[in-house]
N, C-alpha and C positions, 0 to 999 in steps of 0.2 A: 504494500500500500504506500510505502514511503516514496517509491519511484513514481507511482501514479500521481501522488500529491505534488511531487516536484514538477511533473509535466503539466499538470492542470493549474497550478498556482498562478502562473503568469497570465492566464486567460481572464477576461473580464468576468465579474461575478455572475452576470446573467448566463454566460456560456457554461458555467460550472455549477449551476444551481442544483442540479440533480443528475444522478447517473443510475442506470438500470443494469443489474448483473443477472446472469443466469445463476444457478445454484451450485456452481463449482467450488471446490475446496480452496481454490486459489484466492477467493474473496473472503476468507475467514477473518481478516483484520479490518473489515469494512467500518467498524465503529470509529476508527481513527479519522475518517473523512470529515465528519461534521465538526468536531472541535479543531481539526487541523486546517481545513480550507473552507469550511462552511458549506459543504456539499451534502445534500440529502441523498440517501441511498435507498433504492427500491430493488426488490428481487422478483423475478418471474415466479408465478405460482407453479407448483410441480405438475399439475395436470392441465396447464393452459398453454399449449404450444403456440397460440397466436401471439402471446406476449413475447416469447423468445424470438419470434420471427423478426421483430424490429431490432433486437440486439444483433442477431445474425446478419441482418441486412446491412447494418452499419459496419460490422466486421468484414463483410464481403466487399463493400465499397472501399474500405481502407486497403484491403488486400489487392484490389485492382491496381492501385498505385504503389503499394508497398508490399513486396513479396514477404512471405512468412519469415525468412531469415534476415530481413532488413534490420540493422541495429537502430534503435530509436535514440536520437540525440535532440537536445533542446533546439539546436539550430535548424532542424528539419521541420519543425512545427510552425505553421503560419499563424501569427498572432495578429 
């Protein structure tokens, strides 16, 4: 979560108002986001695939321009 906060912190507050995760174990530290950078966290319901679709659609769009093995650097993010 620290890395995510580092990437999101330079964004204007409206752009980081909330974030939606699927239920993966990699998001177990989600409680750090609200006190850290003021971001509300939402999770997809387990039996609601239509909610995950929006998360997956965003991932698909990002992967169109950034292959899976692309290292993320602060300089690559348009602010």
